N, C-alpha and C positions, 0 to 999 in steps of 0.2 A: 191657539190650538193648531196641532200639527196636521199636515195633510196626509192622506193615505199614502202618497208617494214617499213622504219623509219617514213615515212609520215602517213602510216596507224595507227601507234601506237600513233602519236601526234594528229591526226584529227579523231574524231569519225565518223563512217559512217553515212550518211544521211539516216534517216528512214522515209519513207512516212507514214503519219498517218493511211492510209488505210491498211497498212501491219501489224498492231498490234491489230486486233480486239479481240483476245482472252484475252489479258491483260485488256483492257477496259471493255470487257464483264464481266469478273470475278468481277471487281470492282463494276460495276453497278448492277450485280446480287446480290452481297452481300448487296448492298444498298437496293435493292428490298426486300430481305429477312428481313432486318432490319425494313423497312417500314411495312411489313406485321406483324412482331412481335409486333410492336407498336400498331397494330390494334386488337390484340387478346383481348378477354374478352366478356362481355355482354354489349350490347348497347340498349338504348331506342331510337327508330327512329321515329321522327315526320315527316310525309310525306305529301306533297301536289302535286297532279297530275293535270296537265292542258292538257285536251284532245282536239283533233282537232274539235270534234263535239260541243265544247263549255262547256262541263262539267268540273267543277273544284271540285275535291274530296279530302277529307282528310282521312288518316288512320294512326293510331299509331301502330307501330310494335316493337317487341323485336327481336334482332339479336345477336346470339352467334357465335363468331369466335374462333375456336380452331385449334391447330396445331397437327400434328402427329409427334411422336418422330423419326420414320424412314419412310421417304417417299417411297412408292412403285413405284413412278414414279417422274421424274424431280428432281429439286434441293430442293424443300420443298413441303409439302402437308398440306392442311387445310380442315376443315369441317365448313360449314356455316349452321346454323339452324335458322329458323325464325317462328314466330307465332304472331298473332294479340294481341295487348294490348287493343285497342279500335277500333272497326271496322267502326263506323259511317255509316253503310250500304254500305260501299265500295264494298265488295265482292258480295253483292246482285245486285248492279248496274253494276259491271264489273266482271262477273263470269269467264272470261278467266284468271284472276289472281288467283294464288294459295295462300290461306291464311296461310298455314304452310307447312314446309317441311325441307329437308336436302339436301345439295349438297356438294360433295367433289371437291376440286380444287387443281391443281398441278402447281407449278411455274416451268416453263421450259424455262430458259433464259429470253427472253423478252416476253414470252407468258404465259397466264394463261389458262390452260385447265380445263374446268368445266364439271362435270358429267351431268349437265343439263343446258339448256339455260335460259336466263333472261325472254324471252317471249315464250319459248317452252320447252318441256320435253326432247329433245335430247341433246347429248353432244355438246359443243361449244368451240371455242378458241377465246381468246381476245389478241390483241397486246397491250403491255404496253409501255407507254412513261413516263419517270420520269421528272416532271417539276422542282422540287427541293427536298430537303430532306423530305418535308412535304406533297407533292402532287403527285399523280399518275393519269394518263389518260389511260382509257381502251377503245379500239376500237374493236367492235365486228360486224361481218357480218355473218348472217345465214338466211336461207330461204329468205323471202322478206324483212328482217329487217337489218338496219344499226344503230348501237347504239354507242353513244359517252358518256362516263361516267367520270366525274372528282370527285375525292375523296381527300379532304384535311384534314389532322390532324391539330387541332387548340389548342392553349393554353395548351402546354405541354401534348398533347394527351388526354385531358379530353373531347374533342368534335371532331366530324367529320362533315364536310360539304360536301354534295353530290349534284351534278347537273347531270341530266341524260336526254339525248335527243334521241328520237327514231323515225327514219324515216322508213316508210313502202312504198316500191316501189318508193323511192325518195321524198316522201311527209312527212313532219314533222307531226307525229300522236300524239306524247306525249312528254311533257316536265315535268320534276319532280324536286322538290327541297326537300332535306331531311336534317334535323338537328338532329344529333345523339349525345346523352349524354352517357358517360361511366357510367354504373351502377355497374360493377364488373370487377376487374382486371382478367387477364388471369389465368387459372388453370393449372394444370400439363398437359404436352403433352399427347395425346392419343397414346396408343400402337397399 
C-alpha cells in the first residue's frame, strides 16, 4: 500500500478555480493592456446620438489616445484628447456636452479610473469586461447615470465600432453609435 507522501507525488492536488484569481487576473490584465495599446493613435469618430426626447443628432469628432511611459497609478496610463471636426450644430443644441478636452485614464486591474466622467466633470471608475481579444465592455455608474459602452476593434485595428447606452435614474436617455477610422498610428509614449 502506498503512503500518503507517495500518493501526493503521483496525484496533483485539486485546485478550485476560485483559488487562483491572481494568475488569471494577470493574464487578463495583460490582455487589457494589449487591447488599449491597439487603440492608441488618432481616430476620426463619426457619431450619431439618439436622445429620449426624439432628437437624433450627428457630430464628427477627432479622438487622440496616447499612453504614458510610466503610469503614476495602476497598470497603465492613457491620455484621451478630443475636439470637433464637424459640429453640425450639435453643441448648440446640446450644450451639456463638452466639445473638446483632455482626460487621463488609469488601468487598474479590471477598472478604468478616469480623471473626468463621460457626462460629468468629476472623476469616475468603469468596470471592464473583455468579450474577446477585439472587444471590451465598460460599465460606469456615477451620480444619476448608468452607462454601458461596447468598443470593438475591427479589420486589423483600422476601425473601432462603439455603442453606448446611458440611463438616467433608470430611464434610457441616450443611445449612441460611433464609427471610428484610424487616421494616424500611435506616437511615442508620453513621459
